[in-house]
VEXDREN-2710 file (C-alpha; in Angstrom, 1 decimal):
% VEXDREN-2710
k/r/px/py/pz
1/MET/75.0/208.7/74.5
2/PRO/73.4/211.2/76.9
3/ASN/75.4/212.2/79.9
4/GLY/72.8/211.0/82.3
5/GLN/72.8/207.5/80.9
6/TRP/76.7/207.3/80.9
7/SER/76.7/208.4/84.6
8/ASN/74.2/205.8/85.5
9/ASP/76.3/203.1/83.8
10/PHE/79.4/204.2/85.7
11/GLU/77.6/204.1/89.0
12/MET/76.4/200.6/88.2
13/VAL/79.9/199.4/87.5
14/LEU/81.2/200.8/90.8
15/GLU/78.4/199.2/92.7
16/ARG/79.2/195.9/91.1
17/LEU/82.9/196.2/92.0
18/ARG/82.0/197.1/95.6
19/ARG/79.8/194.1/96.0
20/GLN/82.5/191.7/94.5
21/PHE/85.1/193.2/96.9
22/LEU/82.8/192.6/99.9
23/ASP/82.2/189.1/98.8
24/LEU/85.9/188.3/98.9
25/ASN/87.5/186.4/101.8
26/LEU/89.0/189.1/103.9
27/GLY/91.0/186.5/105.9
28/GLY/93.0/185.5/102.8
29/ILE/93.9/189.1/102.1
30/LYS/95.1/189.6/105.6
31/LEU/97.2/186.4/105.3
32/VAL/98.8/187.6/102.1
33/LEU/99.6/191.0/103.6
34/THR/101.1/189.4/106.7
35/GLY/103.3/187.2/104.6
36/LEU/104.5/190.1/102.5
37/ILE/105.3/192.1/105.7
38/ILE/107.3/189.2/107.1
39/LEU/109.2/188.8/103.9
40/ILE/110.1/192.4/103.8
41/LEU/111.1/192.3/107.4
42/LEU/113.4/189.3/106.9
43/TRP/114.8/190.7/103.7
44/SER/115.8/194.1/105.3
45/SER/117.1/192.7/108.5
46/TRP/120.3/191.0/107.3
47/TYR/123.3/191.9/105.1
48/THR/126.5/190.3/103.9
49/VAL/130.0/191.8/104.1
50/PRO/132.5/190.6/101.4
51/PRO/136.0/189.5/102.5
52/GLU/137.8/192.6/101.4
53/ALA/135.4/195.1/102.9
54/THR/134.2/196.5/106.3
55/ALA/130.6/197.5/106.9
56/VAL/129.7/200.8/108.6
57/VAL/126.2/200.6/110.2
58/GLN/124.2/203.9/110.7
59/ARG/121.1/204.2/112.8
60/PHE/119.1/207.2/111.7
61/GLY/122.3/208.6/110.2
62/ARG/124.5/208.1/113.3
63/VAL/127.3/205.5/113.2
64/VAL/126.6/202.8/115.8
65/ARG/129.1/200.1/114.8
66/THR/131.3/198.5/112.2
67/ALA/131.2/194.9/111.0
68/GLY/133.7/192.6/109.4
69/PRO/133.3/190.1/106.6
70/GLY/130.4/187.6/106.9
71/LEU/126.6/187.5/107.6
72/HIS/125.2/190.2/109.9
73/PHE/121.8/191.5/111.0
74/LYS/120.4/195.0/111.4
75/VAL/117.2/196.8/112.3
76/PRO/114.9/196.6/109.3
77/PHE/112.7/199.1/107.5
78/GLY/115.5/201.6/107.0
79/VAL/116.2/202.2/110.6
80/GLU/119.8/201.0/110.2
81/ARG/121.7/201.5/106.9
82/VAL/124.9/199.8/105.9
83/GLN/127.8/201.2/103.8
84/LEU/130.6/198.9/102.6
85/VAL/134.1/200.3/102.5
86/PRO/137.0/198.2/100.8
87/THR/139.4/198.2/103.7
88/ALA/141.4/195.1/102.8
89/ARG/142.1/196.1/99.2
90/VAL/144.9/198.2/97.9
91/LEU/143.4/201.1/95.9
92/LYS/145.3/203.0/93.2
93/GLU/145.1/206.4/91.6
94/GLU/147.0/207.2/88.4
95/PHE/148.3/210.6/87.4
96/GLY/149.3/211.6/83.8
97/PHE/148.0/208.3/82.3
98/ARG/145.2/205.7/82.7
99/ALA/146.0/202.0/82.6
100/LEU/144.1/199.8/80.3
101/ALA/141.4/197.7/81.9
102/ALA/141.1/194.0/81.3
103/GLY/139.8/193.4/77.7
104/GLN/140.1/197.0/76.8
105/ARG/141.4/197.9/73.3
106/PRO/144.4/200.2/73.0
107/GLN/142.5/202.8/71.1
108/GLN/140.2/203.2/74.1
109/GLN/143.2/204.5/76.1
110/ARG/143.7/207.7/74.0
111/GLY/143.4/210.9/76.0
112/ASP/145.3/214.0/77.0
113/PHE/146.4/214.0/80.7
114/SER/149.0/216.7/80.3
115/GLU/147.3/218.9/82.8
116/GLU/148.2/216.4/85.5
117/SER/151.7/215.4/84.3
118/LEU/153.4/218.6/83.0
119/MET/155.3/220.3/85.8
120/LEU/157.8/223.2/86.2
121/THR/161.1/222.3/87.9
122/GLY/163.4/224.4/90.0
123/ASP/165.6/225.3/87.0
124/LEU/162.5/226.5/85.1
125/ASN/162.3/223.5/82.8
126/VAL/159.1/221.6/82.0
127/ILE/159.0/217.9/82.4
128/ASP/156.3/215.2/82.0
129/VAL/155.9/213.2/85.3
130/ARG/153.6/210.2/85.4
131/TRP/153.1/208.4/88.7
132/ILE/150.7/206.3/90.8
133/VAL/149.6/206.4/94.4
134/GLN/148.6/203.2/96.1
135/TYR/146.6/203.4/99.4
136/ARG/144.4/201.5/101.8
137/VAL/141.4/202.7/103.9
138/GLU/142.6/202.4/107.4
139/ASP/139.6/203.9/109.2
140/PRO/136.3/203.5/107.3
141/VAL/134.3/205.8/109.5
142/ARG/136.7/208.7/109.0
143/PHE/137.0/207.8/105.3
144/LEU/133.2/208.1/104.9
145/PHE/132.4/211.1/107.0
146/LYS/135.6/213.3/107.3
147/LEU/135.8/213.8/103.5
148/ARG/133.1/215.0/101.1
149/ASP/134.8/213.5/98.0
150/GLN/137.4/211.0/99.1
151/ARG/138.9/210.2/95.7
152/GLN/139.1/213.8/94.4
153/THR/140.6/215.0/97.7
154/LEU/143.3/212.4/97.5
155/ARG/144.1/213.3/93.9
156/ASP/144.3/217.0/94.7
157/ILE/146.6/216.4/97.7
158/ALA/148.9/214.1/95.7
159/GLU/149.1/216.4/92.7
160/SER/149.9/219.5/94.8
161/SER/152.6/217.6/96.8
162/MET/154.2/216.3/93.6
163/ARG/154.3/219.7/92.0
164/ARG/155.8/221.2/95.1
165/VAL/158.6/218.6/95.4
166/VAL/159.4/218.7/91.7
167/GLY/159.4/222.5/91.7
168/ASN/162.1/222.5/94.4
169/ARG/164.5/220.2/92.4
170/LEU/166.5/220.5/89.2
171/GLY/164.9/218.9/86.1
172/SER/168.0/216.8/85.4
173/ASP/167.8/215.5/89.0
174/VAL/164.2/214.4/88.7
175/LEU/164.9/212.9/85.2
176/THR/167.9/210.8/86.4
177/VAL/169.1/210.0/89.9
178/GLY/166.5/211.8/92.0
179/ARG/163.4/209.8/91.2
180/VAL/163.5/207.6/94.3
181/ALA/164.1/210.6/96.5
182/VAL/161.2/212.5/94.9
183/ALA/158.8/209.6/95.4
184/SER/159.8/209.1/99.0
185/GLU/159.5/212.8/99.8
186/VAL/156.1/213.0/98.1
187/LYS/154.8/210.0/100.0
188/GLU/155.8/211.5/103.4
189/GLU/154.2/214.8/102.6
190/ILE/150.9/213.3/101.3
191/GLN/150.7/211.0/104.4
192/LYS/151.2/214.0/106.7
193/ILE/148.4/216.0/105.1
194/LEU/146.0/212.9/105.1
195/SER/146.8/212.4/108.8
196/ASP/146.2/216.0/109.6
197/TYR/142.8/215.9/107.8
198/GLU/141.9/212.7/109.6
199/THR/141.0/211.0/106.3
200/GLY/141.5/207.4/107.5
201/ILE/143.7/206.7/104.5
202/ARG/147.1/205.0/104.8
203/LEU/149.5/205.2/101.8
204/VAL/151.2/202.1/100.6
205/THR/153.5/203.5/98.0
206/VAL/154.1/206.4/95.6
207/GLU/156.0/205.4/92.5
208/LEU/157.1/207.4/89.5
209/GLN/156.2/205.5/86.4
210/ASP/157.7/207.6/83.7
211/VAL/159.6/210.9/83.8
212/THR/160.4/212.4/80.4
213/PRO/160.7/215.9/78.8
214/PRO/157.7/217.1/76.8
215/ASP/157.3/215.8/73.3
216/PRO/158.4/219.0/71.5
217/VAL/161.8/219.1/73.2
218/LYS/162.5/215.3/73.3
219/PRO/165.0/215.4/70.4
220/ALA/167.1/218.1/71.9
221/PHE/167.0/216.5/75.3
222/ASN/168.1/213.2/73.8
223/GLU/171.1/214.9/72.2
224/VAL/172.0/216.5/75.5
225/ASN/171.6/213.2/77.3
226/GLU/173.7/211.3/74.7
227/SER/176.5/214.0/75.1
228/ARG/176.3/213.6/78.9
229/GLN/176.6/209.8/78.5
230/ASP/179.6/210.2/76.2
231/MET/181.3/212.5/78.7
232/GLU/180.6/210.0/81.5
233/ARG/182.0/207.2/79.3
234/MET/185.1/209.1/78.5
235/VAL/185.6/210.0/82.2
236/ASN/185.2/206.4/83.1
237/GLN/187.6/205.3/80.5
238/ALA/190.2/207.8/81.6
239/GLN/189.7/206.8/85.2
240/GLU/190.1/203.1/84.2
241/GLN/193.4/204.0/82.4
242/ALA/194.5/205.9/85.4
243/ASN/193.7/203.0/87.7
244/LYS/195.8/200.8/85.5
245/LEU/198.8/203.1/84.8
246/ILE/199.3/204.7/88.2
247/PRO/199.7/201.5/90.2
248/LYS/202.0/200.2/87.4
249/ALA/204.1/203.3/87.4
250/SER/204.2/203.3/91.2
251/GLY/205.4/199.7/91.2
252/GLU/208.1/200.4/88.6
253/ALA/209.3/203.4/90.6
254/LYS/209.5/201.4/93.7
255/GLN/211.4/198.7/91.8
256/VAL/213.9/201.2/90.4
257/ILE/214.4/202.7/93.9
258/ALA/214.9/199.3/95.4
259/GLU/217.5/198.4/92.6
260/ALA/219.3/201.7/93.1
261/GLU/219.4/201.2/96.9
262/GLY/220.7/197.6/96.3
263/TYR/223.3/198.8/93.8
264/ALA/224.4/201.6/96.2
265/THR/224.7/199.1/99.1
266/GLU/226.7/196.7/96.8
267/ARG/229.1/199.4/95.7
268/VAL/229.6/200.7/99.2
269/ASN/230.3/197.1/100.5
270/ARG/232.6/196.4/97.6
271/ALA/234.5/199.7/98.2
272/GLN/234.8/199.0/101.9
273/GLY/236.1/195.5/101.1
274/GLU/238.6/196.7/98.6
275/ALA/239.8/199.4/101.0
276/ALA/240.1/196.8/103.8
277/ARG/242.1/194.5/101.4
278/PHE/244.3/197.4/100.3
279/LEU/245.0/198.2/104.0
280/ALA/245.8/194.5/104.7
281/VAL/248.2/194.4/101.7
282/LEU/249.8/197.7/102.7
283/ALA/250.4/196.3/106.2
284/GLU/252.1/193.2/104.7
285/TYR/254.1/195.3/102.3
286/GLN/255.4/197.5/105.1
287/ARG/256.3/194.3/107.1
288/VAL/258.0/192.4/104.2
289/PRO/258.2/194.6/101.2
290/GLU/260.2/192.2/98.9
291/VAL/257.9/189.2/99.4
292/THR/254.8/191.3/99.1
293/ARG/256.1/192.9/95.9
294/ARG/256.8/189.5/94.3
295/ARG/253.5/188.1/95.4
296/LEU/251.7/191.0/93.8
297/TYR/253.7/190.6/90.6
298/LEU/252.9/187.0/90.4
299/GLU/249.2/187.5/91.0
300/ALA/249.1/190.2/88.4
301/THR/251.0/188.0/85.9
302/SER/248.8/185.0/86.5
303/LYS/245.7/187.2/85.9
304/VAL/247.1/188.6/82.7
305/LEU/248.2/185.1/81.5
306/SER/244.8/183.7/82.3
307/ASP/243.2/186.1/79.8
308/ALA/245.8/185.6/77.1
309/LYS/245.1/183.3/74.1
310/GLY/248.7/182.4/73.4
311/VAL/252.1/182.9/75.1
312/TYR/255.3/183.3/73.3
313/ILE/258.8/183.6/74.8
314/VAL/261.5/185.5/72.9
315/ASP/265.1/184.4/73.5
316/SER/267.6/187.0/72.8
317/GLU/270.0/184.3/71.7
318/GLN/267.5/183.0/69.0
319/LYS/266.9/184.5/65.7
320/ALA/263.4/183.4/65.4
321/LEU/260.3/183.2/67.7
322/VAL/259.9/180.1/69.8
323/PRO/256.3/179.0/70.1
324/TRP/255.1/178.2/73.6
325/LEU/252.2/176.3/74.9
326/ALA/248.9/177.7/73.6
327/LEU/246.9/178.2/76.8
328/ASP/243.5/178.3/75.1
329/SER/243.8/175.0/73.2
330/GLY/245.9/172.9/75.6
331/GLY/248.0/171.5/72.7
332/VAL/251.7/170.7/72.6
333/PRO/254.0/173.3/71.0
334/PRO/255.7/172.2/67.8
335/PRO/259.3/171.0/68.1
336/LEU/262.1/173.5/67.8
337/LYS/263.9/173.7/64.5
338/GLU/267.7/173.4/64.8
339/GLU/269.7/176.1/63.0
340/LYS/272.0/174.9/60.3
341/LYS/275.6/175.8/61.0
342/PRO/277.6/177.3/58.2
END
């Protein structure tokens, strides 16, 4: 086809389109355009804030107000822009590990986070510290415009604070009894830095999840830990025995002392009584010697006879022993046998 004929056909098509466009109802087009403009106006003039968020409204980039949950209106056509900040939700950052999301398989959790968790302690030991930081957005305006990268800034502050606190403590302290103190000190330091930077972030908690030695030294650490536990158990057992035996020995010693004191008091009282009795007898003896001597003789004789099992009286006139009353049996002595005269 020659170029001139093709050019004429193209001009004819354009002319035909122009005529058809002019034949259209210009009022209908205006009506459609007006409806579209109204829809766009209505669509861009309202917004909804969820229950857990706060809306920050900007007009030409400048913050003019904040809005709480619910339906709100704004100037349309991009004059006012809205950014939602989750102020009523507790946010969490994890260090040294990543928790599994809902429905996530365990193999999707694999990853090396040792750069975050391995730390050098004050006694030049290396430990693996895993912890979480929970926080809330207290001031959404500061949170949006005082920080360039809010999440990374928080993570950097938390990691540097944890490394400083752990580096000033013994490894055994962080691994055992000092975990709560470490978490408390780290929380205070992080909050101070965030407040100084005017980040609008308020910490909820800092919690150590797991503090362990690195994998290559875990067997040696476990042996040391078991030895320490054995030592503590032996010390506790010795302390328990001491708590049992010392009070018992102290009680027995007090009992022996009390018995000795009682015995001494008894002997002294008895000696004083015997001395007083002897002096009384001596006074009587000096006053009536004969009577006193006989009374003492009779008392001594009755005491001796009371301990005797049998009493026999020997008569010098008799050639044989004459049995007497047996004091222990209470029986009657046998009759005397008469001697036969020659």
